[in-house]
C-alpha positions, 0 to 999 in steps of 0.5 A: 894256086891251081886252076879255078876249075880244079879249085871249085871240084876240090872245094865241092868234094871237101864240102861233101866229106865235111858233111860226113860224121866226123870228129872236128880234129878230123875234119880240120885235118881234111881243111888243112889238107885242102889248103895244102893243095889249093894254095900251093903251100909247104905247110898249112895249120888250123889253130883254135882259142882254147877255152880261157882265150888265151891260147891258140892250139894246133889242132890240124897240120898239114905239109912241112913239119906236120909230123912234129910236136905242136906248140901253142902260141899265147894270144899275145904274140906273133901273126896269129896272135895279132890275126885273133885280136884284130879279126882281120886277115895278114899276108906277109910277103917276107917275114923277116921285114915284118915285127908282128912275126915271132923273131925266134921261129919255133916251127923247125922248118924255114918261113918267108911267106905267111898267110894267116885268117881269122875263123869268124863265127858271128863276128867273134873269132874262134881260130886262126888258118894259116899257109906257110911258104919259104919263097918270098911273095908266094901268096896273092891277094886271091890265095887269101881269099880262097884261104877265107873261103877254106876257114868259113868252111870250118867254122860251122864244125867248130861252132857245133863242137863248141854247142856239143860241149855246152850240152855235155854235161847234162847228157854226160850226167845221163850216160853216167847213170850207167853202173858200167859206165861209172866203173869205167870212169873210175877205172880210167881215172885211176889209170891216169896217163898209161890207160887201161886195156880193153881185156883188162876193163872186162876182167875188172868189170866182169862185163861182156866185151861188146857191153864194155866197148858200148860203154865207152864208144859214147865217151870217145865220140865226146872227146872224154876218152882216147881210143889208143891202139885202134880199140885196144886201150883207152884212156882220158884225154890229156886236154879234157877241160877241168870243168869236165874232169871235175864232173867225172870225178865228182860222179865217181865220188857220189858212187863211191859207196856202189863202186866200193860194194861192187870192187868188194865182190869182184876182187874180195869174193869173186877175185878166184873167178875172175876170167874172160871165158864167156861162161864166167862172164855170163855168171858175173852178169847173172849175178849183177841181174839177180841182185837187184831182184828178191828171188830164190837162187839156186847155184849149180857146179861142181865141188870147188867152183865157188858157189858160196862166193857167188852166194856172197856176191848176191848177197853184198850187192842186193838190197839185203846187204846190212842184213845177216848172211847164214850158211849152213851145209846141208849134207852135214845135218842129221834129221834133228840137227836139221830143225835145231840149226834152221829153225832154232829151239828152246830150252828143254825142247830135247837132252841138252838144250840148256838154252834157247837157241836162235836158228838160221832163219831167224837170224837171217830176217831181212838177210839171205839164207844160204843152204849149201849142198841142198841136194843132200837133204833128206826127203824129211827135211825136204818137207820141212824146207817146203813148208817154210817156203810156202807159209814163210813160218816156222816153228822152234823146236820145243814151241808151238807158236809159229814165228815168221821171217822175211829172208832171201833164200840162195840154194846151191848143190852139185847135184843133178836135182832135176834127175834126182827129181825124175828118180824120186829122190828130191821132191818136186815141188820144192825144187822148182820153189828153189830153181826160180832164178838158176846160176850155173858156174862152170868147172875149171876145165870148162874155161881152161884159158882163163888159168893164166889169169887165176895163176897170176892172181894166186901167185900175187896173193901168195906173193904177199902173204909168204913173201912179204910184198915180193914179186911173184915167181914168173911162169915160163911158157912150158909150165903154162902149157901144162897147166892148160893140158891138165884137167884140174878135177879139183877146180880152183881150189886144186889150182890154188894149192898146186900153185901154192906149193910150186911157189914154195919150191920154186923160191925165187926161181921161175916155176917150171914143170918140175914144180907141178908134179902132178900136173906133169903126170896127168897132163900128157894129153891135151884135154878133150872138151868133149870128154863126158864127166861121170856126171854126164856119163850118168845122165846119159846111160840110164843103166848106171845106178847110184848107190841109193837108188839100188838101196832103195829098189832092193828095200822096195823089193823086200818089203813087196815079197813080205807084203809090208812085214816090217819085221819080216823085212828087216830080217832079210835086210839083215838091219833093225826094224828102227833103220828099215823105218829110217830108210823108208822116210829118207827113201819115201817108200810106200810099204805095201799092205 
């Protein structure tokens, strides 16, 4: 044993370090390390009684054999078991002469001297601290007293952990009220011993990485989840008490409907949009937020980026999910067809109306109405839509009595509606009605780092459909590099088509650059994220005019030159007066008198 002054200094340092915030295992490791030094032992250990009080489980070991897998001791065997049962210390000079010592040692290193003291909390044994040495008579009565003192240092930590376990169930129940945390627990239960990588958890939940880490942190602190690979992988602890494991399973089972809906949205609807890019993480977060709030949503983005999938996701996790989801592409609706399809008509309302027709607005009562390509609506139809939103009422074609419908409106467009408002081709009052909660879906070139994840998912689905469940073909690095260099103007749909075709061409072989001819031809240089697309150029250069703008300005100029004479203006424009009237209504032109 070291001299008294040094021993006192070591004890003071141990007391200070035990006051810092640490897990129980880390704290007990400090105690066994100190015991190894202060007692001059070759091996020290701290074993605690399990919840059933039938076994002594090793929680910390120092010295010889500490790297070996620890073994549990039954309470009825060995010196440690005797110390527990008798609540007394045991100092043995030579274990070969003591019947209490196991005759078949399992430690894997030689032992002749053994010192074991009980850890007592209010007279109740909670564990055993032990020290061993290969020499006979290595421990003195002073060592025994010092070992008891070290054991007493550990007892408050053990009791604090026990009380935390007793109070954990209500705290855990409150913590599992978090939708993200219950989803993570569900994923961890399914993953089993292999656990789940942090990046995979981000992809599966569709949340920001920092949010996932924040939800896992208390579970790690409460010793429910094990932090593997320095935060890169997590799994449920193997020694999780059975009651706590049942509490987790019960909590997941009680939220199975909610988890099932979210799983359907993430994999069924947003499956083609999975990615780690912050822009996509923002989309997933916005979908979760706006689904709970009954306000109009405007989804913007390029063609084939998945705007309708986002709309369906909002509907499917909203309180209106039991209602009808009605979708219509506004680009296909003419003047008369808009009213018929959206508001409905009665029999005889117009030629060919042989029966009553229930419009989408009426069918979407208590549900969601999705207007795709809303930017293609004519000004006249914009007025009709605005009236519907203002009055929450509509009239079927051929009827006079108004009807009411309680629906949620979600709109989508690949156009810049705000720029259209500035040009006068989209009503400003309608724009602000639609854009209460805007969600922008990024193009694929804006999240090019997500291409490998998307390719993996596309090839997996293709293998299930075409290859009868076989493994998807691998993608070598050179092919993956080509995929990242291509700008994908057709976005996710183009990626799906290209990869499906490449998988067919490759067969059982890896997909190489030769199977990606479009990508090979158009990816000679890396994509320039700063290069503006055509929409950006049009917005930045005011001299670039759209065809509809030019036509509107030309018609206005002709009408001004003829002082509003429709017949003369139609003759100059070489169109019929009917067509000219239609153009005037479409562009909202005020003809001069």
